[in-house]
N, C-alpha and C positions, 0 to 999 in steps of 0.2 A: 503494499499500500504505499509506504514511503516513497518508494522508488518509483511508483506510478505518479506521485504528487509531485516528484522533482522533475519528471519528463514533461509532465504538464506545464509546470512553471516555467521551465526552459523553453518551450515551443510558445509560450505566450510572450516571453522576452524577445523571441527570434521576430515573431509577428509584429510586435510592437516597433522594433527597428526597421522592419521593411515599410511598415506604413508611415514612419517618419521620414525614411529615404524618398518613398512616393511623393510625399508632400513637398519634399524639397526639390525634386527633379523638374527641369522646365518642362512646362507643358508644348507639346508637338501639334496639337490639332488646331492651332492659331495660325499655321503656315498657310501657303498658297494651296487653292483647291482648284481642279481641273476637271473639264468635261471628259467624256469618252473620245472626243476627237481632238483633245489637247488644247481646248480653250479655257482662258482663265476664268473663274467664275467670281464675280464681284464680292468682295468681303463684306457682309451685311453690317458687321458691328466694328467696322474701322475705327469708328470715333470712339469707342471704350479701348483702343489701343493706346501705345505710349505717342504723346504728340512731342516731336521734336524741334519744330520751328515755324515760323511764318515769313514771308518774303512780300514786299509790294512792289510791283512793276519791275520784277527781276527779268532781265533780257540777257540773252547769251550770245547774239548776233546781229549783225548791222541791219537786218531786215526787220527785225523786231524792235529795233532802237527808236525809229521814228515814231512809233505807236505808245512808246512806253508811258510818256508823260500825258498824253491825250486821255486815256481811260485805262488806267494801271490796274491790275488783277491782284489778288492775294493767293499766295501759294502756301496751303496749309500742309503740313508734312507728317505722316503717322507711319509708324512700325510695329510689326507684331510684337508682343510682349517677350516671346521666348528669344527670338532674334537680339531684341534690347538688352536682356539679361545677360546673354552670351557676349555681347559687344563690352559690356562694364567689365567682364572677367578677362577677356582677351585682346580688347581694341579692334577685333576682326569680326566680320560679319558671316555667321553660320551658313551652311546649306540650309535653304527652304527659308531664307529671308524674304519678306515681301514689304515694300513700301507703298504707301499709298498717297499721291499727290492731288490735294482736294483744291480745285481752283475756284474761288469766287469773285464777282464783280466786287468794285469798291464804290462806297458812296461817300459823299462830303457834305451833303446838306440834307438835313434831318433832325428832328427832335431839339435839343439844346446845343447841338453840334455846330461850331462856328469856324472849325478849320480842320485840316486833316483828313483822313480817310478812315472809314470803318467798313467791316464787311457786308456784303449783301447777298444776291441769289447765287445759285449754283451756276457754274459755266461749264465744268468738265471734271471728270475724273480720271487720272491716269496711275499707272502701277508700274513697279520695277519688282523683278522677282530674281532671285539666285537659286538656280536648280542645276546643280553640276552634271547630273545625269541627263536630264532633259534638253538642255540648251548647250549647243557647240562652244559658246562662248563664256559659258556658267550664268551669265545675266540676260535678261530680256524685259522688254518694255511691251507695255499694252494701253489702249486708249479704250476707257469704258464709257465714254460721253456722261451724260447727266443721268440716263436711267437703265442703260444696256445691263442685263444679266450676267453676260460673259462676252469675252473679246478674244478674237485671235491675236497671235503675237505680231507686232510691229515688225516689218521685214528688216533684216540686219543693214539693209543699205541705208536706212535712215540715218540722219545727222545725230541724233541722241546716243546712238551706241559709240561713234568716234568722239563725241564730246566728253561723255563719262569716262571713257578709256583714256583719254588725255589729260582731263582736269579733274578728275574725281580725288579727293585728299586721301579715301581710303578705300580700296578695293572696289571701284567702278562707282563710288557714292561721293555726294557732295558734303562730306563732313564738316568743311570748313565753312559751312553756312549753319551748323548746329552747334552753338556755343558750348552746350552742356557736354555734348561728345567729343568737341574739339579738345578739351582737357584730357579726357581718357585717352584718345588717340595719342596725344603727346606724352602722356605717362608711359603708356605701354610700347612705344616707339614705333608705331604703325602709321605715323601720319607721313604723307609724301613731302618732300623738302618745299616744292615750290608753293604747296598750299600753306606751309608754316609762314612765309613772307607775308601773306595776305593777313593771316590770324595775328600776327604781331602789330599790323598797322590798325587793325578793328580793337584790339587791347588798349592801344595808346589813344585812339577815340575815345573809347567809353573812359579812360582815366581823366581826360579833360573836360567830360561832361559834367557841369556843375549846375545844372537847371532841370527840375522835374517838368517834362515836356508837356505833359498832360494838364497839370494846373498852373503852369508857368510860375513856379514857385523856386526861389534860391534853394540850393542843397549844399549842405557842408560836406566837401569832399572826404574829410577826416572821420565823419560818422558813417560813411556807406558801408 
């Protein structure tokens, strides 16, 4: 009887350890999902993912430069939680990473707002996915529009592939525009050198800012 109790107690301890390990293990079901014919399924809950950053009127080429100041859009970037946790540990994006770029119109006149811009209606949804077995270049891009439930991969001849490959700060992604992850990449030694120059400039500008741009109130830089 005593031996039986010891066996039961031992089994209970093993089960408890396994349950704790399972709780700590990153979830993998938040990664990209595909249809039978290889189309990316629209992530329905991406706004519950990790928010990385927003850009306003950002352009990467001369053709878009002319329209930037006329009607700038907001770019909101989200990434699946499992990939985010992995990046914090390694400074690299794991397989099955998926970014969602939510593009929204900007508004400047409304309610009590007298200047600047705030976000308006949806313009489009885009996604960048890392799947080393599925895609020859490991990464692929998808355009989901406003309401599409799935989308085919954008052809590799599109400029987004070469742009990300050439200018991405970490593994084909624009981490140079995600301030919280930029520090992680620096500490882990995964930041591409050319992006570090831009990051240094951004830090210098932030240190020089001494005004609360929302309320137009002076800020003591020593207390920030």
